[in-house]
C-alpha positions in Angstrom: -25.7 -160.2 103.2 -28.4 -158.0 104.7 -28.6 -156.0 107.9 -32.3 -156.3 109.0 -31.9 -153.8 111.8 -32.1 -150.7 109.7 -35.6 -149.6 108.8 -34.4 -148.5 105.4 -33.4 -152.0 104.5 -36.8 -153.3 105.5 -38.4 -150.5 103.4 -36.3 -151.1 100.2 -35.1 -154.6 100.7 -37.9 -156.3 98.6 -37.1 -154.1 95.6 -33.4 -154.9 95.9 -34.0 -158.6 96.2 -36.4 -158.6 93.2 -33.7 -156.9 91.0 -31.1 -159.4 92.2 -33.3 -162.4 91.5 -34.2 -161.1 88.0 -30.6 -160.4 87.0 -28.8 -162.9 89.2 -26.3 -164.4 89.4 -24.7 -161.7 87.3 -25.9 -158.6 89.2 -24.9 -157.2 92.5 -27.4 -154.9 94.3 -26.1 -152.6 97.1 -27.8 -150.2 99.5 -25.6 -147.5 100.8 -26.1 -145.1 103.7 -25.2 -141.6 102.5 -25.1 -140.2 106.0 -22.4 -142.6 107.3 -21.0 -143.6 103.9 -21.4 -147.2 104.9 -22.9 -150.3 103.1 -26.3 -151.1 104.5 -26.9 -154.3 102.6 -25.7 -156.4 99.7 -27.6 -158.9 97.5 -25.6 -161.3 95.4 -22.2 -159.7 96.2 -19.6 -159.7 93.4 -16.9 -158.6 95.8 -16.2 -159.1 99.5 -18.2 -156.1 100.6 -20.5 -156.6 103.5 -22.8 -154.4 105.6 -20.8 -151.9 107.6 -18.0 -151.6 105.1 -17.1 -148.2 103.7 -19.1 -147.1 100.7 -16.7 -144.5 99.4 -19.6 -142.7 97.7 -18.3 -139.2 97.8 -20.4 -136.1 98.3 -23.9 -136.3 96.9 -24.1 -132.5 96.7 -21.5 -132.6 93.9 -23.7 -134.7 91.6 -25.1 -133.1 88.5 -28.2 -131.4 89.6 -29.8 -131.6 86.1 -30.0 -135.4 86.5 -32.9 -136.4 88.8 -31.4 -138.9 91.1 -30.6 -141.7 88.6 -27.1 -142.0 87.2 -25.8 -144.3 84.5 -25.4 -146.8 83.1 -21.6 -146.2 83.6 -18.7 -148.6 83.5 -16.8 -150.0 86.5 -13.9 -152.5 86.6 -13.3 -155.2 89.2 -9.8 -156.1 90.3 -10.0 -159.3 88.3 -10.6 -157.3 85.1 -14.3 -157.9 84.8 -16.3 -155.0 83.4 -19.5 -153.9 85.0 -22.4 -151.8 83.8 -23.7 -149.8 86.8 -26.6 -147.7 87.7 -27.0 -145.6 90.9 -30.2 -144.1 92.2 -30.6 -141.7 95.2 -33.8 -142.8 97.0 -35.3 -140.0 99.1 -37.6 -139.6 102.1 -40.9 -137.7 101.8 -39.1 -134.6 102.8 -36.6 -135.0 99.9 -33.7 -135.9 102.2 -31.5 -138.7 100.6 -32.4 -141.9 102.4 -30.2 -144.4 100.7 -28.3 -144.9 97.5 -29.2 -148.0 95.5 -26.5 -149.3 93.2 -27.0 -152.2 90.6 -23.8 -153.6 89.2 -24.2 -155.9 86.2 -21.3 -158.2 85.3 -20.9 -157.9 81.5 -18.6 -161.0 81.2 -21.4 -163.4 80.0 -22.6 -160.9 77.5 -19.1 -160.3 76.1 -18.5 -164.0 75.8 -21.7 -164.6 74.0 -21.0 -161.7 71.7 -17.6 -163.2 70.9 -19.1 -166.6 70.1 -21.7 -165.1 67.9 -19.1 -163.0 66.1 -17.0 -166.0 65.5 -19.9 -167.9 64.0 -21.0 -165.0 61.9 -17.7 -163.9 60.4 -16.6 -165.8 57.2 -12.9 -166.6 57.3 -12.3 -167.3 53.5 -13.9 -166.3 50.2 -16.7 -168.3 48.9 -15.4 -171.1 46.6 -17.1 -169.9 43.4 -16.5 -173.2 41.4 -18.9 -175.0 43.8 -21.7 -172.6 42.9 -21.2 -172.2 39.1 -24.0 -174.6 38.3 -26.2 -173.7 41.2 -28.3 -171.0 39.6 -30.9 -170.9 42.4 -28.1 -170.1 44.9 -26.8 -167.4 42.5 -30.3 -165.8 42.5 -30.5 -165.9 46.3 -26.9 -164.6 46.6 -27.5 -161.7 44.3 -30.7 -160.6 46.0 -29.3 -161.1 49.5 -26.2 -159.0 48.6 -28.4 -156.2 47.3 -30.5 -156.3 50.5 -27.4 -155.9 52.6 -25.8 -153.2 50.6 -29.0 -151.1 50.0 -30.4 -151.6 53.5 -33.8 -152.3 52.0 -35.8 -155.5 52.3 -37.0 -157.2 49.1 -40.6 -155.9 49.5 -39.2 -152.4 49.6 -37.1 -152.6 46.5 -37.4 -149.8 44.0 -37.4 -150.2 40.3 -33.7 -149.3 40.3 -33.0 -152.0 42.9 -34.7 -154.7 40.7 -32.8 -153.5 37.7 -29.5 -153.8 39.6 -30.3 -157.3 40.7 -31.3 -158.4 37.2 -28.2 -156.8 35.8 -26.0 -159.0 38.1 -28.0 -162.1 37.3 -27.8 -161.3 33.5 -24.0 -161.0 33.8 -23.9 -164.3 35.6 -25.9 -165.9 32.7 -28.6 -167.1 35.1 -31.3 -166.4 32.5 -29.9 -168.9 30.1 -31.5 -171.5 32.4 -35.1 -172.2 31.1 -36.9 -171.8 34.5 -34.8 -169.0 36.0 -37.2 -166.1 35.3 -40.2 -167.4 37.3 -37.9 -168.2 40.2 -36.4 -164.7 40.1 -39.9 -163.2 39.9 -40.9 -165.1 43.0 -37.8 -164.2 44.9 -38.2 -160.5 44.0 -41.9 -160.7 44.8 -43.0 -159.4 41.5 -44.8 -160.8 38.5 -43.1 -162.7 35.7 -44.2 -160.0 33.3 -42.4 -157.4 35.4 -39.2 -159.5 35.3 -39.5 -159.9 31.5 -40.1 -156.2 31.0 -37.1 -155.2 33.1 -35.0 -157.7 31.2 -36.0 -156.3 27.9 -35.1 -152.9 29.1 -31.7 -154.1 30.3 -30.9 -155.9 27.0 -31.6 -152.8 25.0 
């Protein structure tokens, strides 16, 4: 929905179309005339607005002068309840006079739906059935190390000596080291040598 008669639309139209193509079909791009407070052109309209409709922009002189012509992202709501993330930019002529106001309105609905689906997949709904894992000592090793990674916020290759001791303490309490080949597997998972694991175990058992 473009009015080709206005030279400002011809000047800025390619930019608006490029943004609409990149973010479409979820983004509306609108050019407003600040002098007449009317819509000049709309790409991928999310509402029934068309060229010539009122913009209802308000007075540009009341905008925060410390912000240089780009405002947002800020939130807007459509009548059907959809939430938009919007950015507005005042585009100026060479003499600094405001030529047009460019607004990009991104429909957040697909993002919110995707986030809800991912959250549903990622959130356990019941405790882990421990009897299923009592004999799976390799899973116990992975679980103990993974738990410590999450609680400490450090990756395995950034573990301190105290981190390794804490993991080995958990595994010792779980009787993992009663399994003959457990120590080499723990060493590999912690990315240290077997002698390091045996030395730390000796210290723990004192």
